N, C-alpha and C positions, 0 to 999 in steps of 0.2 A: 203436298201429296206424299203419302206414305210409300216407302219402298216395298214392293211386293216380289222381291227376288225369292226364288225357291229356297227352301231349307236345305242345308247340306244333307247328302245321302249318308246313311250309316252303312259302313262296310262290315260284314261279319266274315271272319276268316280264321283259319287255323293259326295258333300262336307260333311264332318263330323265336329262336334263341335271343335275338335282339330285343324282344319284348320283355325279357326276364326282369330287368329293374322296375319296369312299370307294373308288371304283374305282382312283384313283391310289394310294392307300395299299396296296391289295392288289397292284397291279402292281409297286410298289416292293418289297413283301415277297417276291413271286415272283422278281424279279430278284436280290435278295440271296440267296435260297435257292439259286439257280443260280450264285452268285459273280459275277454281273454287276453293273455299276454302273448303277443306274437313271437315265435322263435324260428320261423322259416328264414332261409337265407338264399342268396343267389345260387349257392352250391346245391341246396336241397331242391330248389325249383328246377335247376338244370338237370339234376339227376332224375327227378320224377317226371318231368315233361319232355326232356330231350335226350335222356340217357340211352345206353345200348338197348335196354328193355324199358321203354316208356311205361310209366305206371298210370299216367293220366292223359286224357285228351283235353286240350284247352282251346276254346274258341275266344276270339277277341272281337270286341265291338270298337270300331274306329270311326271317328268323326273328323273329317278334314285332316286325316293323317295322325290325329291324336287318339290314343287308346283311352276309352272312357268306360269300359266295362269288360267283363269276362265271364265265362262259364267253364268250370272244371268238372270233367266227367271221368268216372272210373267204371271198369267192367264189373258186371254181376253175372251169375249163372245159376240156373236151377238144373242141376245134373239129372235129377229124377225125371224131368220132362224134356231134357235136351234143349232147353231154351237159353238164349242169351238176353241179358238186359244191361242197362247202364244206369248208374246213379249220378244225378246232378249234385255233386258234392258242394260246389259253390256256385252261386249266381250273384254277381255284384255289378252295380252301375254307380258311377260317381254321383254323389248327392245332387249336384247341380244339374244333372241330366236325367234324373228320375222323373217319371210321369210322361215321358216322351215316346214310350213304346219300345225303348231299346231292350229292356228286360224281356219283353215278349218276343222280340226278334232273336235274342239269344236263345230263348226257349225253343222257338221254331227251328233254329239252326241246330240246336242240340238234338232235337227229335230227328232231323234229317241225318245228322251224324250217326245216331243210333241205328237208323234204318240202313245206312251205308255199311255199318258194321254187323249187319244181319241180326240185330236185336229185335225182340218182339215186345219189349216193354222198357219203360224208363221210370225210375223212382226218384223222389225228392222228398226231403223232410224240411220242416220249418220249426222255428221256435214256437212254443205253444201260444204265445201272445201275439204272434205276427199275423194278424188277421188280413192285412193288405196283401202279403205274399200268398196266403192261403186262397184269397179271392182270385188272384191272378192265375194261380195254377188251375183252379176250378174253371175259370173262364177260358183257359187254354185247352180244356178237354180232359184234364186229369180227374181221377176219382179218388176220393178220400179213403185211406187205408190206415187208420190209426193203430198205434201200438202204444209204446211209452210216450212218444211224441207224435204230433201230427205228421202223417206220411201221405203221399199222393202217388198214384200210378197212372201212367199213360200207356194204353195198349197200341202198338204200332201195327 
């Protein structure tokens, strides 16, 4: 008889300083995936995520206490219309956990974070050839807003 125990629950939460080493390893993995040379450090992450004036909002996906993904968000504004937005600068899920809906949970939590910050829209870009990510954003309610690269917008 097969064990039918429930799957562990994914917890989505704000990043804390203790997450910094794990966030750095995921940033490095994402950079390598895009053929970039990572140069972030513990110090730059702590400055940008936990400094006196945080530059980024970071959400963590945790499975049984282990960090398996993150979303990094930074503020946008349209001064002419008096609106606030947020850009999902990074969305990353460890390869072993992809396809389980964790990315979609991070997207939903990012939209909720944007709403809490009085944003009226969220933007995200993808690599032109990343059709899987593009399909996920469209499935999550984003609309395509292309420029130089594929961009997507979600109205909150």
